[in-house]
N, C-alpha and C positions, 0 to 999 in steps of 0.2 A: 455501353456495358449492359449485359443482359440482366434483367430483374431476377431475383431469386425465385425458385419454383417451390421452395419449402421454407417455412420459418418455424420458430419454436420459442416458448417461454419456459416451460418445464424442462428438466433434463431430458435429453434426446439421444437416441442411439443410432449410429450409422454402421452399416456393414459394407466395407470397401476392400476389394482385393483379398477377401478371406480374413480381414482384420475387423475387430470391433472397436469403434471409436465412440466414446460417450462425450456429449457436449453439455456444458453448463453455462448459463448466463452469469456474468459477474456484476451486472448492474443491480442496485444503485451504488455499489461501493467504488466504482471506477469512473474514469473521466469521460466515458462514452457509453451510450446505451446498448451498443452492439458488441461489446467485448465478451469473449467467451473463454472458458478453459476447456481443454481437450484431453481426455484420458484415453490413451492407446492401451487397451486392456491387455492384450497378449504380450506387448512389449514392456508392460509395467512402467509406462512413461506418462508423466503429466506435463502438459504445456499450459502455462498460465501467463496471460498477457498483462503486463503493467500492474501486477498486484503483489507478487512475492519476489523479493530481491534475493538472488543466490549469492552468498558470501558478501553481502553488503547490507547497509542499513536502509531505511526508507527513503523514498524519492522526495528530496528537498523538504517542503513543509506540508506535504499531503494536501496541497491546495487543489489537486486533481482527484482527490479521494474523499470518501466519507469515512473519517478515521475510526470511529467506534464500530461501524458496520463492517469495515474491511477486516477487522480482527476476527469477528464472528464468521465471516466468509472463509478466511484462511483456516480457522479452526475446523470448519466443516470439510474443506478440501483435504485437510491432513488426515481425515478419517478414511480416505480412499486408499486402497492397497496399491501403492506404486513404489518404484525403486529409483527411477530417474526423473529429475526435475529440470525443465527447460523454461527459463523466463525470456522475456522479449529483448533484454538488453545486456544481460550478464553472462557469465560462464555457465557451463553445464553443471548441474548439481545432483543431489540425492534427496530422498525424503528427509534425511537428517538435516540438510540445509533448510528445508521448509520448517522443520521444528525449531531450529535456531532463530529463524526470522520471526516466527510466531512468538517465541519466548522473549525476543527483543521487544516486540510491540507490546506484549503484556507487561514487561518490566517498565517500559517507557510510560505506558498508561498509568501504572501504579505509582510511579515516582511523580509524575506530573499531577495526578489526582491528589496525592498527599500534599503537594505544595499548594494546590488550589484550596484544599480544605483548611490549610494553615493561613490562608489569606495572602500568600506570597505573590509578588508581581511577576510578570513574565521574565524580567531581567534576573531577579533573584532565583527563579526556577531554573533558568538556563545555567546559572553558576552552581546550583545545588545538585541538579540531576546529572550525574556523570556516566552511569552505566559502563563502568570500567571493564566489566566482563566481556563487553562486545567491542573493545578497542581494536581487535584484530580484523574486524569487518571492514569492507571497502567503504570509502568516503566517510568514515567515522569522524575524522577531524574536520572535514569540510562541511558536513551536513548535520551533525548532532544538534547543534544549536537551532537550526531551522526545523528539524524533526520535533524538537521540544516546543518550538513556537507553534507549529501546526497542531500538535496534540493539545497544547494549552488552550488555543483558541477554540478548537472543536469541543473540548470537554467543558469549557466555560459556557459556550453556547448551549450545550446539552444540559448543563446544570440549571441555566437561567430560564430556558424556554422549552425544554423537552425536545423530542425529535422534530427536526425541521423537515418540510416537504422536500421531495427530490430536487425541485428546481432551485432550492436555496440550501444546498448541503453545507453543513458546518465546515469551516476552513476553506470555503470556495473562493473564487476570485473576488466576490463582493467584500470579503474580509480584508482586502488589501487596498491601500490607497495608491491608485495608479499615478497620482500626481506627486508622490513622495519620491524624489530623485534617489535618496539613499536606499530605499526599499527596491526600487527598480534596478539600481546598480548591483545590489546584493543578489537579486534573482538572476540577473544576467551572468554574474560571475559563477554562481552555482550551476546554472545550466551549461556554461562553458566547461566547467569541471566534469559535469555529467557526460556531455557529448565527447569529450576527450577520453573518457574512460570506456566508452562503448566499443 
């Protein structure tokens, strides 16, 4: 595989075949340091890898994301002038779908934060935070509980210790007990649902 001849960390613009393509890094909000979003300016199309779900709720428990930071990244991406939204696993969408997903995350964060402030356990929070306005989104029944779990863990860590360094993102794999068979089975079932939906 040839090595890249050009790299970037700040937003970067390519001109290709008479088209303008703006590139943005998504790290540290996503599960890999080299994921990018691409804005095809003339076509008013935004391609976002593994960050915005079109017509669906968040990925499992956000264990591959830095939950609080991903909200701010999506908020910044939504300031871009685009009409068409392409994610890496779901159907094609529009900017309105990006807005719906952002509002879902904001409402999820608000509901979970309120529960944490009340001293609620994770289990109580999962029963109390229902987000019924988003019931029509894909994988709502299968993943709402795990979305709440991921948000709860990330916000608790954030509240207890402040921002974590990139190598120890809140809600990351270290927050899960790999030896817990129930947790392992739940993750396997959720991933099977996800893969069958792709």
